C-alpha positions in Angstrom: -17.0 7.4 -10.7 -13.1 7.7 -10.6 -11.1 7.0 -7.7 -7.5 8.1 -6.8 -4.5 6.0 -6.5 -4.7 6.6 -2.9 -2.5 3.4 -1.7 0.4 4.4 -3.8 -0.2 7.9 -4.1 -0.2 8.3 -0.3 3.3 6.2 -0.3 4.5 8.8 -2.7 3.4 11.4 -0.7 4.4 10.4 2.7 7.8 9.3 1.3 8.4 12.6 0.2 7.8 13.5 3.9 5.3 16.3 2.7 2.2 14.4 4.4 1.9 11.3 6.2 1.2 8.5 4.3 -3.9 -3.1 3.7 -4.4 -5.5 7.4 -7.1 -7.9 6.5 -10.5 -7.1 8.4 -11.0 -8.6 11.5 -13.8 -10.9 10.4 -13.7 -13.0 7.4 -17.1 -12.1 6.2 -16.7 -8.5 7.1 -15.8 -7.8 3.1 -13.5 -5.4 1.5 -15.3 -2.2 2.7 -14.8 -3.2 6.4 -12.8 -0.3 8.2 -10.7 -0.8 11.3 -11.6 3.0 12.6 -9.4 2.7 15.6 -6.2 1.7 13.6 -7.0 3.9 10.8 -6.4 6.9 12.9 -2.9 5.6 14.4 -0.4 7.1 11.9 2.4 5.3 13.7 4.6 8.2 13.3 7.8 7.6 15.6 8.0 10.3 18.2 11.6 11.6 18.9 13.6 8.8 17.4 16.7 10.3 17.2 18.7 11.1 13.8 17.3 12.4 10.5 18.2 9.1 8.9 16.4 7.0 11.4 13.3 9.6 11.0 13.5 8.8 7.3 13.5 5.0 7.4 11.0 5.2 10.2 8.8 7.4 8.1 9.6 5.1 4.9 8.3 1.9 6.8 5.1 3.6 8.5 4.3 4.4 5.0 5.2 1.3 3.5 3.1 -0.7 6.2 -0.2 1.7 5.7 -0.1 1.4 2.0 0.6 -2.4 2.2 -2.5 -2.4 4.5 -4.6 -0.5 1.9 -3.3 -2.8 -1.3 -4.4 -5.7 0.7 -8.0 -4.1 1.1 -8.0 -3.0 -2.7 -7.1 -6.4 -3.9 -9.8 -7.9 -2.0 -12.2 -5.4 -3.3 -11.0 -6.4 -6.8 -11.7 -10.1 -6.0 -15.1 -9.3 -5.1 -16.1 -6.3 -7.3 -14.0 -6.8 -10.6 -15.8 -8.1 -13.7 -12.9 -9.7 -15.4 -11.0 -13.1 -14.4 -7.6 -10.9 -14.8 -8.7 -8.5 -12.4 -9.9 -11.0 -9.8 -6.4 -13.0 -10.1 -4.5 -9.8 -9.7 -6.6 -8.5 -6.8 -5.7 -11.9 -5.4 -1.8 -11.4 -6.4 -2.0 -8.0 -4.2 -3.3 -9.4 -1.3 -0.6 -12.4 -1.5 2.3 -10.0 -2.4 1.5 -7.0 0.0 0.8 -9.2 3.1 4.3 -10.8 2.6 6.0 -7.6 2.1 3.8 -6.1 5.2 5.4 -9.1 7.3 8.7 -8.1 6.3 8.2 -4.4 6.8 6.5 -5.0 10.2 9.4 -7.1 11.4 11.8 -4.3 10.3 9.9 -1.5 12.1 9.9 -3.7 15.3 13.7 -4.2 15.0 14.2 -0.4 14.6 11.7 0.5 17.5 9.3 2.0 15.0 5.6 1.8 15.9 3.8 -0.3 13.6 0.4 1.5 12.4 -2.5 -1.3 12.3 -4.7 0.4 9.6 -4.6 2.6 6.7 -5.2 6.4 6.4 -8.4 7.9 6.5 -7.9 9.1 3.0 -7.2 5.5 1.9 -10.6 4.6 3.8 -12.3 7.2 2.0 -11.1 6.3 -1.5 -11.9 2.5 -1.1 -15.3 3.5 0.1 -15.6 5.3 -3.2 -13.9 2.6 -5.2 -16.5 -0.1 -3.8 -19.3 2.4 -4.9 -18.9 0.8 -8.4 -18.7 -2.6 -9.8 -18.0 -4.5 -12.9 -16.2 -3.0 -15.8 -16.4 0.3 -14.4 -14.7 -0.9 -11.3 -11.8 -2.8 -13.5 -11.0 0.3 -15.7 -10.7 2.9 -12.8 -8.9 0.1 -10.5 -6.4 -0.7 -13.3 -5.7 2.7 -14.3 -4.8 3.9 -10.6 -2.9 0.5 -9.9 -0.6 1.6 -13.1 -0.2 5.2 -11.8 0.3 4.2 -8.1 2.7 1.5 -8.9 4.8 3.9 -11.1 4.9 6.1 -8.0 5.7 3.4 -5.7 8.5 2.4 -7.9 10.1 5.8 -7.9 10.0 6.0 -4.0 11.2 2.5 -3.7 14.3 3.3 -6.0 14.9 6.5 -4.1 14.9 4.5 -0.8 17.1 1.8 -2.3 19.9 4.3 -3.0 19.4 6.2 0.2 21.8 6.5 3.3 19.0 4.8 5.5 20.0 1.7 7.5 20.9 -1.1 5.1 18.3 -3.6 6.2 15.6 -0.8 4.9 17.5 -0.1 2.0 17.8 -3.9 1.4 14.1 -4.3 1.7 13.4 -1.4 -0.7 15.6 -3.3 -3.4 14.0 -6.7 -2.7 10.4 -5.3 -3.0 11.1 -3.5 -6.2 10.6 -6.7 -8.6 7.3 -7.3 -7.2 6.2 -3.7 -7.5 7.3 -3.9 -11.0 5.5 -7.0 -11.7 2.4 -5.5 -10.1 2.8 -2.5 -12.8 3.4 -4.9 -15.5 0.2 -6.9 -14.8 -2.1 -3.9 -14.4 -0.5 -2.4 -17.7 -1.5 -5.7 -19.5 -4.8 -6.0 -18.1 -5.6 -2.5 -19.3 -5.0 -3.8 -22.9 
């Protein structure tokens, strides 16, 4: 069963402002399919935040936080359901790196008075449920293909943000995050071979 690259795809579409775009589960033994349904409906879209630049930066941060929340959950799923040691290790890397990036994005959002979403998008929840319907080699293949595609899209969006006229702390965050996204892309590509 093929699943879409929702975490990064959601970021790409959200950053284009065409649509709204991984928090850990509340219980350590809830597993990678546990969903925070109350947080998943909170898009965190700021209301009446002022200038277009602030609105763009606010949307970027909201999308990044929701995407990080989803990537954390997908990383947890990879650790639990992947068959290859490399996929499991990549899942662990996703959890660690996206947790760190999420902490930074949340701090930025709070500094700019942007509401911090607590979950992922309902679409990401649905895709995670589909993804966890497979396991082993089938999971590995689809997971890696979607991580490649999603990280390519995210890199494009982070590069756009890095060159935007948004507040310096937001563009600096985008610039600082790019090497990690590129590392994720390279890792996913190498695991496909």
